[in-house]
C-alpha positions in Angstrom: 0.0 0.0 0.0 1.3 3.4 -0.9 2.1 6.3 1.5 -0.9 8.2 0.2 -3.3 5.3 0.8 -1.8 4.5 4.2 -2.4 8.1 5.3 -5.9 8.3 3.9 -6.8 5.0 5.6 -5.4 6.2 8.9 -7.2 9.5 8.8 -10.5 7.9 7.7 -10.3 5.6 10.7 -9.5 8.5 13.1 -12.4 10.6 11.7 -14.8 7.6 12.2 -13.7 7.7 15.9 -14.7 11.4 16.1 -11.0 12.5 16.1 -9.3 15.2 14.0 -5.9 13.7 12.9 -2.8 15.8 12.4 -0.1 14.4 10.2 3.5 15.6 10.7 5.6 15.6 7.6 9.3 15.9 8.1 11.7 16.3 5.1 14.8 18.3 4.2 14.7 21.4 1.9 13.9 20.5 -1.7 12.5 17.0 -0.9 9.1 17.8 -2.3 7.0 18.3 0.9 4.8 20.8 -0.8 4.3 18.6 -3.8 3.4 15.6 -1.7 1.0 17.8 0.4 -0.9 18.8 -2.8 -1.1 15.2 -3.9 -2.4 14.2 -0.5 -5.1 16.9 -0.7 -6.3 15.4 -4.0 -6.2 11.9 -2.7 -8.1 12.8 0.5 -10.7 14.6 -1.5 -11.3 11.5 -3.6 -11.6 9.6 -0.3 -14.2 12.1 1.1 -12.0 14.0 3.5 -10.9 17.6 3.5 -7.2 17.9 4.2 -5.8 21.3 5.3 -2.1 22.0 4.9 0.2 24.1 7.1 3.9 24.6 7.1 6.1 25.4 10.1 7.1 28.4 8.0 3.6 29.8 8.6 4.7 30.3 12.2 7.6 32.7 11.4 7.8 35.7 13.6 7.4 39.2 12.0 10.5 40.5 10.4 11.8 42.8 13.2 11.4 40.0 15.8 13.1 37.5 13.6 16.1 39.8 13.2 16.4 40.0 16.9 16.1 36.3 17.5 18.5 35.3 14.7 21.1 37.9 15.5 24.6 36.5 15.5 23.9 33.3 13.6 26.8 32.0 11.5 24.8 31.9 8.3 23.5 35.4 8.3 19.9 34.3 7.9 16.8 35.7 9.5 14.6 32.6 9.2 14.8 28.8 9.0 16.5 27.9 12.3 14.6 27.1 15.6 13.8 30.4 17.3 12.7 32.2 14.1 9.2 30.8 14.7 6.5 31.3 17.3 5.2 27.7 17.4 2.2 28.8 19.5 0.8 30.5 16.4 0.1 27.0 15.0 -0.3 25.0 18.2 -3.1 27.1 19.7 -5.5 27.1 16.7 -4.8 23.4 16.0 -5.7 22.6 19.6 -8.9 24.7 19.4 -9.9 23.0 16.2 -9.3 19.5 17.6 -11.4 20.4 20.7 -14.2 22.1 18.9 -17.5 20.6 17.8 -17.2 21.9 14.2 -14.4 21.5 11.6 -13.6 25.1 11.0 -9.9 25.8 11.2 -8.0 29.1 11.1 -4.2 29.0 10.4 -1.5 31.7 10.1 0.2 32.2 6.8 3.6 33.6 5.8 4.5 35.2 2.5 8.2 34.7 1.6 8.0 37.3 -1.2 7.2 40.2 1.1 9.9 42.7 2.3 11.9 42.1 -0.9 12.2 38.4 -0.3 12.8 38.5 3.5 9.1 37.5 4.1 6.5 38.5 6.7 3.2 37.2 8.0 0.2 37.7 5.8 -3.6 37.1 5.9 -4.5 33.9 7.8 -6.3 31.0 6.1 -9.7 29.8 7.3 -11.6 26.8 6.1 -13.3 23.5 6.9 -10.9 20.6 7.6 -11.3 17.0 8.6 -7.6 16.4 8.9 -4.4 18.5 8.9 -1.0 18.0 7.5 1.9 20.0 9.1 5.1 20.0 7.1 8.6 21.3 7.7 12.2 20.4 7.8 12.3 20.3 11.7 8.8 18.9 12.3 9.1 16.4 15.2 12.7 17.2 16.1 13.3 17.2 19.8 16.0 18.7 22.1 18.9 16.7 23.4 20.4 16.9 26.9 22.8 19.9 26.6 25.8 18.1 28.0 25.2 15.0 25.9 25.0 17.2 22.8 28.1 19.2 23.7 30.1 16.0 24.1 28.8 14.6 20.8 29.7 17.8 18.9 33.3 17.5 20.0 33.7 14.1 18.2 35.3 13.7 14.8 31.9 13.1 13.2 31.1 16.9 13.5 34.5 18.2 12.5 32.8 19.8 9.5 31.2 22.3 11.8 33.0 25.5 12.6 33.3 26.7 16.2 30.6 29.3 15.6 28.3 26.6 14.1 28.8 24.3 17.1 27.7 27.1 19.4 24.8 27.8 17.2 23.7 24.1 17.3 23.7 24.3 21.1 21.6 27.4 21.0 19.1 25.9 18.5 18.9 22.8 20.6 17.7 24.9 23.5 15.2 26.6 21.3 13.6 23.3 20.3 11.9 23.1 23.7 9.4 25.8 22.6 8.2 23.5 19.8 7.3 20.5 22.0 3.6 21.6 22.6 3.2 21.8 18.8 4.7 18.3 18.2 2.4 16.9 20.9 -0.5 17.8 18.5 0.8 15.3 16.0 -1.2 12.1 15.5 1.4 10.5 13.3 4.8 11.3 11.8 5.8 10.8 8.1 9.3 11.4 6.8 10.9 12.0 3.4 14.5 10.7 3.6 17.3 11.5 1.1 19.4 8.5 0.0 22.4 10.7 1.0 22.4 14.0 2.8 24.3 15.7 0.0 21.1 15.7 -2.0 18.9 18.4 -0.3 21.2 21.2 -1.4 21.0 20.0 -5.0 17.3 19.6 -4.8 16.7 23.1 -3.4 18.9 24.8 -6.1 17.1 22.8 -8.8 13.7 23.9 -7.4 14.8 27.5 -7.5 16.0 27.2 -11.1 12.6 25.8 -12.1 10.9 28.7 -10.4 13.1 31.1 -12.3 12.2 29.5 -15.6 8.6 30.0 -14.7 9.3 33.6 -13.8 8.9 33.0 -10.0 12.4 32.7 -8.7 13.5 35.5 -6.5 16.4 34.4 -4.3 20.1 35.2 -5.1 22.4 32.2 -5.1 24.2 33.4 -1.9 20.9 33.8 -0.1 19.7 30.4 -1.1 23.0 28.8 0.0 22.8 30.5 3.4 19.2 29.2 3.9 20.1 25.6 2.9 23.2 25.5 5.1 21.2 27.0 8.0 18.7 24.0 7.7 21.4 21.4 7.4 23.8 22.6 10.0 21.5 24.2 12.7 20.2 20.7 13.5 22.5 18.0 12.0 20.4 15.2 10.6 22.3 12.4 12.4 21.4 14.0 15.7 17.9 15.3 15.1 16.2 13.6 12.1 17.7 10.1 12.3 16.5 9.4 15.9 13.0 10.1 14.7 13.0 7.3 12.1 11.9 4.5 14.4 9.0 6.7 15.5 7.8 7.4 12.0 4.7 5.5 10.8 5.9 5.8 7.2 9.1 6.9 5.5 9.8 7.4 1.9 13.5 7.2 0.8 14.3 9.4 -2.2 17.1 9.1 -4.8 18.8 12.0 -6.5 15.8 12.6 -8.8 13.4 12.5 -5.8 12.1 9.1 -6.9 11.1 6.7 -4.1 13.6 3.8 -3.9 12.2 2.3 -0.7 9.3 3.1 1.7 7.8 1.5 4.7 7.6 2.0 8.4 10.4 3.9 10.1 11.7 0.7 11.6 11.7 -1.1 8.2 13.4 1.9 6.5 16.1 2.1 9.3 16.8 -1.6 8.8 17.0 -1.1 5.0 19.3 1.9 5.3 21.6 0.0 7.6 21.8 -2.9 5.1 22.3 -0.5 2.2 25.3 1.1 3.9 26.9 -2.2 4.8 30.1 -2.9 2.8 28.9 -6.4 2.0 25.5 -5.2 0.8 24.6 -4.8 -2.9 21.6 -2.6 -2.1 23.3 0.6 -3.1 24.4 -0.9 -6.4 
């Protein structure tokens, strides 16, 4: 059964029980989260359910507050890392919706084209929803004990991080605590997983190039590079995304062209990835 059918079946069952399910979708930049969200909306509509979609980006703080929160970060960005959002902007309306007797949901929205590409909140969205999908690169990521993290970052595995980036990871880790109430609203977690973590940068630059060809691209290469690195280095995947794999109800592994090469439960995918990375395995070709 496909990911789309799995999620539709899960949400149909939840709705029959009188519940309002919230799907968390975690995936790196460029992995196709927005595309999958649109496909799921169409599939859910065919199945008789109205699926609303929100992004963690919709919880970004207004520009002046983001500048203050992101001051001193090593990437020179004013959004993306933990701390640039107000998670309560999503958590509170989601909780109200889940507890209410009707299905009307009101969600914040963020327009990345405002302020000459720096972005700012815009008019909220309001509509009827039976289920909700919340997507973002850090969805479900949880803080690590600070001393444990500090010790881990001193190992050779993280020698690629500069001293300033190590300090920033420690700061972002503390900031993740504010997201916990939002993650508690999730009914299930789904992940898009790159076959290698060198792929997200390529994907994001390809997506921007496609937008430019359609007349919609607006970010300079240096800005895009900074945002990509901020997502990959503020919360290194081996410390924050990989531990979530066993918790995920469904994971889709993507190759360089974003094609699924394997999918299944998080436990099954973790086992497949371990086998694929084994020197004796032929799984990687």
